[in-house]
C-alpha positions as CSV (number, residue, x, y, z in Angstrom):
1,M,0.1,0.0,-0.2
2,S,1.3,3.5,-1.1
3,E,2.0,6.2,2.0
4,M,1.4,9.7,0.9
5,N,3.5,12.7,1.9
6,S,2.7,16.2,1.4
7,A,5.4,18.9,1.0
8,Y,5.5,22.8,0.1
9,V,7.1,24.6,-2.8
10,S,8.7,27.7,-1.4
11,S,9.0,30.9,-3.2
12,K,12.1,29.8,-4.1
13,G,11.3,26.8,-5.8
14,Q,12.6,24.5,-3.0
15,L,11.2,21.4,-1.8
16,V,11.6,19.9,1.8
17,V,11.5,16.0,1.1
18,P,10.0,14.7,4.7
19,S,11.9,13.1,7.0
20,R,10.3,9.9,6.9
21,I,11.4,9.7,3.2
22,R,14.6,11.1,3.7
23,R,15.7,8.4,6.0
24,R,14.2,5.2,4.3
25,Y,15.9,6.2,1.0
26,G,19.4,7.7,2.6
27,I,19.0,11.4,1.1
28,E,21.3,13.7,3.1
29,P,22.4,16.9,2.6
30,G,24.2,17.3,-0.9
31,T,22.5,14.2,-2.3
32,R,21.8,14.8,-6.1
33,I,18.2,14.2,-7.0
34,N,16.9,13.3,-10.4
35,F,13.3,14.1,-11.7
36,V,11.9,12.1,-14.0
37,E,8.8,12.9,-15.8
38,E,6.6,9.5,-17.2
39,D,3.5,9.0,-18.2
40,G,2.1,12.3,-16.4
41,L,3.8,11.8,-13.1
42,I,7.0,13.3,-11.6
43,I,9.3,10.6,-10.2
44,L,12.2,11.9,-7.8
45,Q,14.8,9.4,-7.8
46,P,17.8,10.1,-5.5
47,V,21.6,9.5,-6.7
48,T,22.8,7.6,-4.1
49,K,25.4,5.4,-3.7
50,E,23.3,1.8,-3.5
51,Y,21.4,3.6,-6.9
52,I,24.8,4.0,-8.5
53,D,25.9,0.5,-7.3
54,S,22.7,-1.2,-9.2
55,F,24.2,-0.1,-12.3
56,C,27.5,-2.4,-11.9
57,G,28.2,-4.5,-14.2
58,I,25.7,-3.9,-16.4
59,L,28.0,-3.2,-19.5
60,R,30.3,-6.0,-18.6
61,T,31.6,-8.2,-21.8
62,K,30.4,-11.5,-21.6
63,P,32.9,-14.8,-21.7
64,G,34.8,-14.2,-25.2
65,G,32.7,-11.2,-26.2
66,R,34.4,-7.8,-27.0
67,S,33.6,-4.5,-24.9
68,A,31.5,-2.2,-26.2
69,V,34.6,0.6,-26.1
70,K,36.9,-1.5,-27.7
71,E,34.2,-2.1,-30.5
72,H,33.7,1.8,-30.7
73,L,37.5,2.2,-30.8
74,E,38.2,-0.3,-33.5
75,E,35.1,1.1,-35.8
76,R,36.7,4.7,-35.2
77,R,40.0,3.5,-36.4
78,R,38.4,1.8,-39.5
79,E,36.3,5.2,-40.3
80,R,39.4,7.2,-40.1
81,A,41.6,4.8,-42.3
82,R,38.4,5.0,-44.7
83,E,38.8,8.6,-45.0
84,N,42.4,9.2,-45.4
85,A,42.6,6.4,-48.1
86,K,40.2,8.9,-50.0
């Protein structure tokens, strides 16, 4: 079940995140917050260590495969070689 929390926007456009939400999601002073618009909703995504760690390994190369970076660099070399051959 969802629980609703409310806050007011100040005249400077600032928004205070309720303390219960800050504690639950590890939001501390200086934490970056991403605002995502989706299907008429505004989603606040704190960029915490846990959020960043969730992406670790997402681009990991499969055994026997090549990394995306190496593939990109090889493609750029081929393009330069074609341009220099003209």
